[in-house]
C-alpha positions as CSV (number, residue, x, y, z in Angstrom):
1,M,0.0,0.0,0.0
2,A,2.8,2.4,0.8
3,Q,4.5,1.7,-2.5
4,E,1.2,2.4,-4.3
5,C,0.8,5.7,-2.5
6,A,4.2,6.8,-3.4
7,K,4.2,5.5,-7.0
8,N,1.1,7.4,-7.8
9,H,3.2,10.6,-7.7
10,E,6.3,9.6,-9.6
11,I,6.4,11.7,-12.8
12,G,7.2,9.5,-15.8
13,R,5.8,6.3,-14.3
14,C,2.2,7.1,-14.0
15,I,-0.3,10.0,-13.8
16,V,0.7,12.5,-11.1
17,L,-2.2,13.0,-8.7
18,Q,-2.7,15.5,-5.9
19,R,-2.7,13.9,-2.5
20,W,-4.3,15.5,0.6
21,L,-3.7,14.6,4.2
22,A,-7.2,14.0,5.6
23,I,-7.8,14.1,9.4
24,D,-11.1,13.2,11.0
25,I,-11.4,14.1,14.7
26,G,-14.2,12.3,16.5
27,G,-15.3,11.9,20.1
28,T,-14.0,8.3,20.3
29,K,-11.2,8.1,17.6
30,V,-9.0,10.3,15.5
31,A,-8.3,9.0,12.0
32,G,-5.9,10.0,9.3
33,A,-5.2,9.0,5.7
34,L,-4.0,10.2,2.3
35,V,-6.7,10.9,-0.2
36,H,-5.9,11.1,-3.9
37,E,-7.7,13.4,-6.3
38,N,-9.7,10.4,-7.6
39,G,-11.0,9.8,-4.1
40,D,-8.8,6.7,-3.4
41,V,-7.9,6.4,0.3
42,C,-4.6,4.9,1.4
43,C,-2.3,4.6,4.5
44,E,-5.2,5.0,6.9
45,H,-4.5,5.0,10.6
46,S,-6.8,5.6,13.6
47,E,-6.4,5.7,17.4
48,P,-8.5,6.6,20.4
49,T,-9.1,10.3,20.9
50,Q,-6.8,11.9,23.4
51,S,-9.2,14.3,25.0
52,A,-7.2,15.7,27.9
53,G,-6.9,19.2,26.4
54,N,-5.4,21.2,23.5
55,E,-1.8,20.2,24.1
56,Q,-2.4,16.5,24.1
57,M,-4.7,16.7,21.0
58,A,-2.1,18.8,19.1
59,A,0.6,16.1,19.8
60,Q,-1.8,13.4,18.7
61,L,-2.6,15.1,15.4
62,Q,1.0,15.7,14.5
63,R,2.0,12.2,15.4
64,L,-0.9,10.8,13.3
65,A,0.1,13.0,10.3
66,R,3.7,11.8,10.5
67,K,2.6,8.1,10.8
68,V,0.3,8.3,7.7
69,C,3.0,10.0,5.6
70,E,5.7,7.7,6.8
71,E,3.7,4.7,5.6
72,A,3.3,6.3,2.2
73,G,7.0,7.0,2.0
74,I,6.6,10.8,1.8
75,S,7.1,13.8,4.1
76,V,4.2,15.8,5.5
77,E,5.6,18.8,3.8
78,S,5.0,17.2,0.4
79,V,1.2,16.8,0.7
80,S,-1.0,19.1,-1.5
81,G,-3.0,20.2,1.6
82,V,-4.4,19.2,4.9
83,G,-8.1,18.9,5.4
84,V,-9.6,18.4,8.9
85,A,-13.2,17.5,9.8
86,V,-14.3,18.0,13.4
87,P,-17.6,18.0,15.3
88,G,-19.0,21.2,16.6
89,T,-18.4,24.8,15.5
90,V,-15.3,26.0,13.7
91,D,-13.7,29.3,12.9
92,R,-13.0,28.7,9.2
93,E,-10.9,31.8,8.6
94,R,-8.5,31.3,11.5
95,G,-8.5,27.5,11.4
96,I,-9.7,27.0,14.9
97,A,-11.9,24.2,16.3
98,R,-14.1,25.8,19.0
99,G,-14.5,22.5,20.9
100,G,-17.0,20.1,22.2
101,V,-17.9,18.3,25.4
102,N,-16.6,14.9,24.1
103,L,-13.4,16.3,22.7
104,G,-11.9,18.1,25.7
105,I,-10.5,20.9,23.5
106,D,-11.1,24.6,23.7
107,N,-10.3,26.8,20.6
108,L,-7.8,24.3,19.3
109,P,-5.6,26.1,16.7
110,V,-5.7,23.4,14.1
111,A,-4.2,25.4,11.3
112,D,-1.2,26.4,13.4
113,I,-0.7,22.8,14.5
114,F,-0.3,21.5,11.0
115,A,1.6,24.7,9.9
116,E,4.5,23.4,12.0
117,L,4.7,20.3,9.7
118,T,3.9,21.7,6.3
119,S,3.5,24.9,4.3
120,A,0.6,23.4,2.4
121,P,-2.8,24.9,2.9
122,V,-4.8,23.7,5.9
123,A,-8.6,23.8,5.9
124,L,-11.0,23.0,8.7
125,E,-14.7,22.3,8.6
126,N,-17.6,20.9,10.7
127,D,-17.7,17.1,10.1
128,T,-21.2,17.0,8.4
129,N,-20.4,20.0,6.2
130,A,-17.2,18.1,5.3
131,G,-19.4,15.2,4.4
132,A,-21.4,17.4,2.0
133,L,-18.2,18.5,0.3
134,G,-17.1,14.9,0.1
135,E,-20.3,14.1,-1.8
136,K,-19.8,17.2,-4.1
137,W,-16.3,16.2,-5.1
138,F,-16.3,12.4,-4.9
139,G,-19.8,11.0,-4.2
140,A,-23.4,11.2,-5.2
141,G,-23.4,15.0,-5.7
142,R,-20.7,15.3,-8.4
143,D,-23.2,16.0,-11.2
144,I,-25.5,18.4,-9.5
145,Q,-25.4,22.0,-8.1
146,D,-28.0,21.8,-5.3
147,F,-28.3,19.0,-2.8
148,A,-28.6,18.3,0.9
149,Y,-26.5,15.7,2.8
150,M,-27.8,13.9,5.8
151,A,-25.6,11.9,8.1
152,V,-27.6,9.5,10.2
153,G,-25.3,7.8,12.8
154,T,-24.8,8.2,16.5
155,G,-26.5,11.6,15.9
156,V,-28.0,13.2,12.9
157,G,-26.3,16.0,11.1
158,G,-26.4,17.6,7.7
159,G,-24.8,19.9,5.1
160,L,-26.1,22.0,2.2
161,I,-24.5,22.5,-1.2
162,L,-26.4,25.3,-3.0
163,R,-25.4,26.6,-6.4
164,G,-22.4,24.5,-6.2
165,Q,-21.1,26.0,-2.9
166,L,-21.3,24.9,0.7
167,Y,-24.0,27.0,2.4
168,V,-23.4,27.6,6.1
169,G,-25.9,30.4,6.9
170,A,-25.7,33.6,8.9
171,K,-24.1,31.9,12.0
172,G,-22.3,29.0,10.3
173,A,-24.9,26.4,11.4
174,A,-27.1,25.9,8.4
175,G,-28.0,22.3,7.6
176,E,-28.6,21.1,11.1
177,V,-31.4,18.8,10.1
178,G,-31.0,16.7,13.3
179,H,-32.4,19.5,15.4
180,T,-35.4,20.3,13.2
181,I,-38.6,19.4,14.9
182,V,-40.4,16.6,13.0
183,D,-42.9,15.5,15.8
184,P,-44.1,18.0,18.3
185,N,-45.3,15.1,20.4
186,G,-42.1,13.2,20.1
187,L,-39.2,12.6,22.5
188,R,-37.2,15.3,24.2
189,C,-33.8,15.8,22.6
190,K,-30.5,16.4,24.5
191,C,-30.6,19.9,23.0
192,G,-33.7,20.6,25.1
193,Q,-36.2,20.7,22.2
194,I,-39.1,18.2,21.9
195,G,-39.4,16.1,18.7
196,C,-36.0,16.7,17.1
197,L,-35.2,14.3,14.2
198,E,-32.0,13.2,16.0
199,A,-33.9,12.3,19.2
200,M,-35.8,9.5,17.4
201,T,-33.9,8.4,14.3
202,S,-30.2,8.4,15.3
203,G,-28.3,5.5,16.7
204,V,-28.9,6.8,20.2
205,G,-32.5,7.9,19.5
206,M,-33.9,4.8,17.8
207,P,-33.7,2.6,20.9
208,Q,-35.6,5.3,22.8
209,L,-38.2,5.5,20.0
210,A,-38.6,1.7,20.2
211,A,-39.3,1.9,23.9
212,K,-41.9,4.6,23.4
213,L,-43.7,2.8,20.6
214,L,-43.6,-0.8,21.9
215,G,-43.2,-0.3,25.6
216,E,-40.0,-1.0,27.6
217,E,-40.6,-4.7,28.0
218,K,-41.2,-5.5,24.3
219,A,-38.3,-3.2,23.2
220,R,-35.9,-5.0,25.5
221,Q,-37.1,-8.4,24.1
222,L,-35.9,-7.2,20.7
223,G,-32.6,-6.1,22.3
224,R,-32.1,-9.3,24.2
225,G,-32.4,-7.6,27.5
226,E,-31.2,-4.1,26.4
227,L,-32.9,-1.5,24.3
228,P,-32.4,-2.6,20.7
229,S,-29.7,-1.0,18.5
230,P,-30.7,0.1,15.0
231,P,-29.1,-3.1,13.4
232,M,-31.2,-5.2,15.7
233,I,-34.4,-3.3,14.9
234,Y,-33.9,-3.7,11.1
235,A,-32.8,-7.3,11.3
236,A,-35.9,-8.2,13.4
237,A,-38.1,-6.2,10.9
238,A,-36.6,-8.2,8.0
239,A,-37.4,-11.4,9.9
240,G,-41.0,-10.5,10.2
241,D,-41.3,-9.0,13.7
242,E,-44.2,-6.6,13.6
243,G,-43.0,-4.4,16.4
244,A,-39.6,-3.9,14.9
245,A,-41.3,-3.2,11.5
246,R,-43.4,-0.6,13.2
247,V,-40.3,1.2,14.6
248,A,-38.4,1.0,11.3
249,A,-41.5,2.5,9.5
250,E,-41.8,5.3,12.0
251,V,-38.1,6.1,11.6
252,G,-38.7,6.3,7.8
253,R,-41.7,8.5,8.2
254,L,-39.8,11.0,10.5
255,L,-36.9,11.1,8.1
256,A,-39.3,11.6,5.3
257,V,-40.8,14.7,7.1
258,S,-37.3,16.2,7.0
259,V,-36.6,15.1,3.5
260,V,-39.8,16.5,2.1
261,G,-39.1,19.8,4.0
262,L,-35.7,20.1,2.3
263,F,-37.2,19.6,-1.2
264,R,-40.0,22.1,-0.6
265,L,-38.0,24.7,1.2
266,L,-34.7,24.7,-0.7
267,D,-35.7,23.1,-4.1
268,V,-32.7,20.8,-4.0
269,E,-32.2,18.3,-6.7
270,R,-31.2,15.4,-4.4
271,V,-30.9,14.4,-0.8
272,I,-27.9,12.1,-0.1
273,V,-28.0,10.0,3.1
274,G,-24.9,8.6,4.8
275,G,-23.8,7.6,8.3
276,G,-23.7,4.4,10.3
277,V,-27.5,3.9,10.6
278,A,-28.0,4.4,6.9
279,G,-25.5,1.6,6.4
280,V,-28.4,-0.8,6.8
281,G,-29.0,0.0,3.1
282,E,-32.1,-0.6,1.1
283,P,-34.5,-1.2,4.0
284,F,-33.5,2.1,5.5
285,L,-33.9,3.9,2.2
286,R,-37.2,2.2,1.3
287,A,-38.7,3.3,4.6
288,I,-38.0,6.9,3.7
289,Y,-39.7,6.5,0.3
290,D,-42.7,4.8,1.9
291,G,-42.9,7.6,4.5
292,A,-42.9,10.3,1.9
293,A,-45.6,8.5,0.0
294,A,-47.7,8.3,3.1
295,L,-47.3,12.1,3.4
296,G,-48.5,12.5,-0.2
297,Y,-45.1,13.4,-1.7
298,N,-43.9,11.5,-4.7
299,L,-40.1,10.8,-4.6
300,K,-38.4,9.8,-7.8
301,P,-35.7,7.1,-7.6
302,E,-32.9,9.6,-8.0
303,D,-34.3,12.0,-5.4
304,V,-33.0,10.3,-2.2
305,V,-29.9,8.1,-2.5
306,L,-27.5,6.5,-0.2
307,S,-23.9,7.8,0.0
308,P,-21.5,5.7,-2.1
309,L,-18.5,6.7,0.1
310,G,-19.2,4.1,2.9
311,S,-16.9,3.9,5.9
312,K,-14.4,6.3,4.2
313,A,-16.9,9.1,4.0
314,N,-15.4,11.2,6.9
315,L,-11.9,11.0,5.6
316,I,-12.9,11.7,2.0
317,G,-15.0,14.6,3.3
318,A,-11.9,16.0,5.2
319,A,-9.9,15.9,2.0
320,A,-12.7,17.6,0.1
321,V,-12.6,20.5,2.6
322,V,-9.0,21.4,1.5
323,R,-9.7,20.7,-2.1
324,E,-12.6,23.1,-2.0
325,K,-10.4,25.8,-0.4
326,S,-7.7,25.3,-3.1
327,Q,-10.1,26.0,-6.0
């Protein structure tokens, strides 16, 4: 793999490609890799997040960058750019991650951290906005100018590409579909609102929705003593369990409320759905289409699609952030 990473950039032997160092900072792990201009990912490494403060995080990021580049047989200085995806709010102009409860950082100077290793451009973006840019450059949004991206995983996030550009809104928080209210009688979200999409359709929210719809006892039967995870719910639904099918259908309906709202409000051409929960695949997508039909809205086959980027989506999105900045 390291030979392949290096060989792709040897003039005279093959096509010379740009290569970006991509860093994905998460609450549980930090991942890094090289991403080529065709979207190929190589030399990927990840390790548990060191969340004891800015100094420890800075050391971890620099160590990870060196490790990725060493495997590729190149120096960090030689990369075309560094793209970083991070949860929470960011200062894009100054390259600062404002921080988050799970990260243990406070105004982390990401751009300065990588400037110590390379003179290449460094770009920073919220992780779901990075996901939208990943779809624009490498995924299901390459052929269109206006689309919405939804990441349904542990939480629910989103990003908007309008007229070919990332749209972040007046305060930099546009696209937060997870905290749009889809059911005024729904569950209370950790943000304090009632009925947020995230509170009922995310990896954390679906088990709670199952308990509400089926009762605690029945829900725990599905989960073998615990509240059922999304994979358990979809597997039981596929096996014919009526309760699980009811939960899966309700998740689809709630997601459809948000999807239809995106089409009506923004007139996007497509909604692209990614994230761990969406990894269930066709049953997850079909429930959204069925939910939209029940609402009286007709979705065409190309209107809502699953992200083709799979488990590499966050790293590819991080690379797309710096590619976007370099245009």
